C-alpha positions in Angstrom: 7.7 6.6 -17.1 11.1 5.7 -18.6 13.3 4.6 -15.8 16.5 3.2 -17.2 19.7 4.3 -18.8 18.6 3.3 -22.3 15.1 4.6 -21.8 13.6 1.3 -22.9 12.4 0.1 -19.5 9.8 1.8 -17.4 8.6 1.8 -13.8 5.1 2.5 -12.8 4.7 4.3 -9.4 1.7 6.1 -8.0 0.6 6.8 -4.4 -1.9 4.2 -3.1 -4.5 6.9 -2.3 -4.2 8.4 -5.8 -4.6 5.0 -7.4 -7.7 4.2 -5.2 -9.2 7.5 -6.2 -8.5 7.0 -9.9 -10.1 3.5 -9.8 -13.1 4.9 -8.0 -13.5 7.7 -10.5 -13.3 5.2 -13.4 -15.9 2.8 -11.7 -18.2 5.7 -11.0 -18.0 6.8 -14.7 -18.8 3.3 -16.0 -22.4 2.7 -17.2 -24.6 0.8 -14.8 -22.2 1.1 -11.8 -23.4 2.5 -8.4 -20.9 2.9 -5.7 -21.8 2.1 -2.1 -19.6 2.9 0.9 -19.7 1.7 4.5 -21.4 -1.5 3.5 -19.1 -4.3 4.9 -19.6 -7.7 3.2 -20.9 -10.3 5.7 -22.1 -13.1 3.4 -21.3 -14.6 0.1 -22.8 -17.5 -1.7 -20.4 -18.4 -4.6 -23.1 -20.7 -6.2 -25.7 -18.0 -6.7 -23.5 -14.8 -6.5 -25.6 -13.5 -3.6 -23.8 -11.0 -1.4 -25.0 -10.0 2.1 -24.0 -6.8 3.8 -23.9 -5.6 7.5 -26.9 -3.4 7.1 -29.1 -6.3 6.0 -29.1 -5.5 2.3 -28.4 -8.0 -0.4 -27.1 -7.9 -4.0 -26.5 -10.5 -6.7 -23.7 -10.6 -9.3 -22.8 -12.9 -12.1 -19.1 -12.3 -11.2 -17.7 -11.3 -7.9 -14.1 -10.0 -7.8 -12.5 -10.2 -4.4 -10.0 -7.3 -4.7 -10.0 -6.6 -1.0 -6.4 -7.2 -0.1 -4.4 -9.7 2.0 -7.0 -9.7 4.8 -9.7 -10.4 2.3 -13.3 -10.8 3.6 -14.2 -12.4 0.3 -11.5 -15.1 0.7 -12.7 -15.7 4.3 -16.2 -16.2 3.2 -15.1 -18.6 0.5 -13.1 -20.6 3.1 -16.4 -20.7 5.2 -18.3 -22.0 2.2 -16.2 -24.7 0.9 -14.0 -27.3 2.7 -12.1 -27.8 -0.6 -11.0 -24.1 -0.7 -7.8 -23.7 1.3 -5.4 -20.9 2.2 -1.9 -20.6 3.6 -0.7 -17.3 4.9 2.9 -16.6 5.8 4.1 -13.2 7.0 7.6 -11.8 6.9 9.1 -10.2 10.0 9.4 -7.0 8.0 6.7 -4.5 7.0 6.5 -1.4 4.9 5.5 2.3 5.4 5.1 4.9 2.7 6.4 8.4 3.1 6.0 11.3 0.7 8.9 13.3 -0.7 7.0 16.3 -2.1 8.0 18.2 -5.2 10.6 20.9 -4.9 10.6 24.3 -6.7 7.9 23.0 -9.1 9.9 19.8 -10.0 11.2 16.6 -8.6 13.4 16.8 -5.5 15.4 13.8 -6.7 16.4 12.7 -10.2 13.2 11.0 -11.6 15.3 8.9 -14.0 17.4 7.2 -11.3 16.7 4.4 -8.9 16.9 5.6 -5.3 17.6 3.0 -2.7 19.0 3.5 0.8 20.1 0.0 2.0 20.8 -0.2 5.7 21.6 -3.8 6.7 18.3 -5.4 7.6 16.2 -2.4 6.4 16.0 -0.1 3.5 14.1 2.7 1.8 13.3 3.2 -1.9 11.9 6.2 -3.6 9.9 6.0 -6.8 8.7 9.0 -8.8 5.1 9.9 -9.2 3.5 11.9 -12.1 2.8 14.9 -9.9 6.5 15.5 -9.2 6.5 13.8 -5.7 8.2 10.5 -4.8 6.7 7.7 -2.9 9.4 6.7 -0.3 8.8 3.2 1.0 10.5 2.0 4.1 11.0 -1.8 4.4 11.9 -2.4 8.0 11.7 -5.0 10.7 8.4 -4.9 12.6 10.1 -5.5 16.0 13.4 -4.9 17.7 15.9 -2.0 17.5 15.6 0.2 14.5 12.2 -1.2 13.7 8.7 0.3 13.2 7.9 -0.7 16.8 10.9 1.1 18.2 10.1 4.6 16.8 7.1 6.3 18.4 8.0 9.9 19.3 8.8 12.7 16.8 12.2 13.0 18.5 13.0 9.4 18.1 11.9 9.4 14.4 14.0 12.4 13.6 17.0 11.0 15.5 16.8 7.7 13.7 16.6 9.4 10.3 19.4 11.7 11.2 21.6 8.6 11.9 20.4 6.3 9.1 19.0 8.6 6.3 20.5 12.1 6.9 19.9 13.2 3.3 16.1 12.5 3.6 15.6 15.1 6.5 15.6 18.0 4.1 13.5 16.1 1.4 10.6 15.2 3.8 9.7 18.4 5.6 6.8 16.7 7.6 8.8 13.5 8.3 7.7 12.9 11.9 4.0 13.6 11.1 4.1 11.6 7.9 5.8 8.7 9.6 3.4 8.6 12.6 0.2 8.9 10.5 0.9 6.4 7.8 0.2 2.8 8.7 2.7 -0.1 8.6 1.7 -2.6 6.0 2.3 -6.3 6.4 4.4 -8.2 4.0 3.6 -11.9 3.3 2.4 -14.4 0.9 -1.2 -15.7 0.5 -1.5 -19.0 -1.3 -5.0 -20.4 -2.1 -6.0 -23.8 -3.5 
């Protein structure tokens, strides 16, 4: 989606759930692919490509892609397998949480061609447009202390904080307290492997 004054630069934004579903649909449509859910990986032999799962089943693969996030089970199993494989993990004292700004009157509630940022000292929110007319609003806040994710638990506290810090968002996110309370806080950090 074009996202600059000259129309030459673009930004790609899509909700995480929508992206996961699109990837699963593409994988399911690929020849020779069978999807299995609720099969946690418990063993990996990188020499043979043998994978072991919690239910006792095994599989073998020529290539194993460990695309399982910052808390990667695949990376953990590789660390167990080889003393030469190392990792360093450093987390920030900030996290993130996604909120949804739904479409309004069949279109975007905000200008989809503008960059929306609400800076607030040690925290901020950004909003990026999605193809369905919604925006993904991402809060980048401290994980502890006043005005942090940890300090807002009740619907009243959430609404009060947004009324003080982000008053224009109250009308844009009709289910703010519910959205806020049910969406997880993601960790921000860097994982380096060697």
